[in-house]
C-alpha positions, -999 to 999 in steps of 0.1 A, spaced: -123 154 119 -144 161 91 -150 134 71 -154 139 30 -188 133 19 -195 106 -7 -204 127 -39 -241 110 -52 -239 96 -83 -264 115 -106 -286 88 -133 -288 109 -162 -320 112 -179 -325 91 -209 -354 100 -228 -376 73 -246 -366 76 -284 -386 60 -312 -374 24 -320 -365 7 -351 -396 -25 -366 -386 -57 -356 -397 -91 -375 -423 -105 -357 -415 -135 -333 -403 -171 -348 -405 -153 -380 -386 -178 -402 -402 -208 -384 -443 -193 -393 -429 -186 -427 -420 -222 -435 -449 -237 -416 -476 -213 -438 -456 -222 -467 -458 -259 -460 -496 -259 -455 -501 -242 -485 -485 -265 -504 -508 -287 -490 -538 -270 -489 -549 -232 -500 -566 -220 -473 -578 -180 -469 -560 -180 -436 -530 -191 -446 -525 -170 -472 -535 -136 -456 -507 -154 -428 -481 -152 -453 -490 -117 -471 -487 -102 -437 -454 -118 -431 -441 -108 -466 -451 -75 -460 -441 -71 -423 -408 -81 -441 -405 -58 -468 -416 -29 -441 -383 -43 -415 -358 -48 -446 -363 -17 -461 -363 3 -428 -329 -11 -419 -324 -6 -449 -317 -42 -465 -317 -56 -495 -340 -83 -486 -369 -69 -488 -362 -73 -523 -368 -112 -517 -397 -107 -499 -410 -84 -523 -408 -117 -552 -424 -139 -531 -451 -121 -521 -460 -117 -555 -457 -151 -569 -480 -157 -539 -503 -136 -553 -504 -142 -587 -508 -181 -580 -532 -194 -601 -550 -219 -574 -545 -184 -546 -562 -161 -570 -592 -187 -578 -600 -190 -538 -595 -154 -531 -618 -150 -564 -641 -174 -548 -642 -154 -516 -657 -114 -521 -672 -114 -488 -643 -119 -469 -616 -103 -490 -620 -70 -472 -612 -87 -440 -580 -106 -450 -560 -84 -425 -581 -90 -398 -566 -127 -396 -540 -134 -368 -530 -98 -368 -492 -90 -369 -481 -70 -338 -450 -48 -342 -432 -60 -311 -410 -31 -292 -376 -46 -282 -371 -56 -246 -360 -28 -214 -324 -40 -214 -317 -35 -249 -337 1 -254 -307 21 -246 -287 -1 -276 -306 9 -301 -299 43 -320 -329 65 -321 -348 71 -355 -357 104 -366 -392 114 -363 -413 118 -394 -425 149 -383 -390 166 -387 -383 151 -425 -416 152 -437 -421 168 -467 -448 204 -464 -462 200 -494 -485 176 -500 -467 138 -521 -491 132 -549 -496 93 -556 -492 89 -592 -504 57 -616 -479 35 -632 -492 46 -666 -490 83 -660 -456 73 -644 -439 57 -674 -456 83 -696 -437 114 -677 -405 88 -680 -409 93 -717 -411 126 -719 -382 133 -697 -361 114 -721 -375 133 -747 -367 170 -738 -336 156 -716 -324 149 -756 -329 182 -768 -312 198 -740 -282 174 -734 -262 194 -760 -264 231 -746 -260 214 -705 -226 200 -718 -213 231 -732 -225 250 -696 -210 223 -675 -179 209 -694 -169 242 -711 -146 258 -687 -129 222 -675 -125 217 -713 -109 250 -721 -84 242 -690 -75 213 -701 -71 221 -738 -54 254 -726 -26 228 -708 -24 215 -740 -23 250 -762 9 256 -740 28 229 -742 25 227 -781 38 260 -785 70 254 -799 53 248 -836 35 280 -839 37 274 -880 21 240 -881 -11 254 -864 -8 290 -883 -3 264 -918 -38 246 -905 -56 281 -902 -44 288 -941 -54 257 -953 -92 258 -939 -94 233 -908 -101 238 -877 -70 242 -851 -70 209 -834 -75 223 -798 -118 227 -814 -116 192 -832 -108 176 -801 -133 199 -780 -162 188 -803 -152 153 -801 -152 149 -763 -186 164 -762 -199 138 -789 -187 115 -768 -202 120 -737 -233 134 -756 -231 92 -771 -233 84 -738 -262 102 -721 -283 89 -755 -272 51 -747 -282 55 -712 -316 74 -721 -323 44 -746 -316 17 -723 -340 36 -699 -368 35 -725 -365 -1 -732 -363 -15 -695 -388 5 -683 -408 -12 -714 -399 -43 -706 -411 -38 -665 -440 -25 -682 -449 -52 -702 -441 -82 -680 -464 -62 -652 -487 -57 -677 -495 -98 -690 -495 -103 -654 -522 -84 -643 -542 -84 -677 -545 -124 -659 -554 -114 -628 -580 -90 -641 -597 -117 -657 -602 -137 -630 -633 -106 -613 -634 -74 -601 -638 -80 -564 -623 -64 -537 -590 -87 -530 -583 -86 -572 -582 -47 -571 -561 -54 -533 -537 -75 -558 -535 -52 -586 -524 -20 -568 -499 -40 -546 -483 -53 -584 -482 -14 -595 -468 -5 -563 -442 -34 -571 -437 -24 -610 -434 15 -596 -403 3 -574 -383 -16 -598 -389 13 -627 -379 39 -599 -345 11 -584 -337 8 -625 -341 41 -638 -310 46 -604 -289 19 -614 -290 32 -651 -280 68 -634 -252 57 -619 -240 35 -646 -239 70 -670 -222 88 -641 -195 63 -644 -187 61 -679 -187 97 -679 -160 102 -653 -143 74 -669 -141 96 -698 -135 124 -683 -102 105 -670 -86 99 -702 -64 127 -718 -90 138 -743 -63 142 -770 -63 107 -767 -98 98 -781 
């Protein structure tokens, strides 16, 4: 008799996908040992290694994403602003450009057995901007923020009337229909030279939104200025230590951190403003 042929299992082909960054091996232990050694004796290899470890942690946690990267940004900033570290780096002008060469950190690929469990990451080429990215300095970014604030303040009233007009009219018309049983009182308000209740409430509603937007614009200016002053003081102290490659590298890193803080506070205030406006919209405008 004929025997049933056993079906051969065809194993699917897996295309190799890009992998996420991982922390260096024994990362936590290495950081602890280097920090303890640095507290006893400050040396170039220890400073270099800690800078690399902190930078690797920042890149890793940003790629997840995880807010722990802010913690390592702060630790890197504290390391770069320590007086003993600054003095040490300032005394080594010829070695400053080679700091990253000592004890290099390699980003390890995950073991073979974990490859299929890792979610592929979209290649950068598919999401990269087609236009060149313009890198701006901190002063230029802050100036641009201030200009945008002034422009927004001038346009805010027109934008509100355009964006909120239809919604307000619908709500006010509904209110008008519900009060249609009082035509005489509404007619008398016209004769007395008073605006109808609907128009008064519309203006009041628009004023409340304008107040919210202007309040957060002012907050934005103050916060950015505070960040700028904080970094300006620290960067001036570092500039006084010298003008070698190490100092320039530290200043560039602090400049990047300042821009990150400005961007984070800008996004935070924008979300708070959005929430407050949404809360206002949820209220009955005739109760304002």
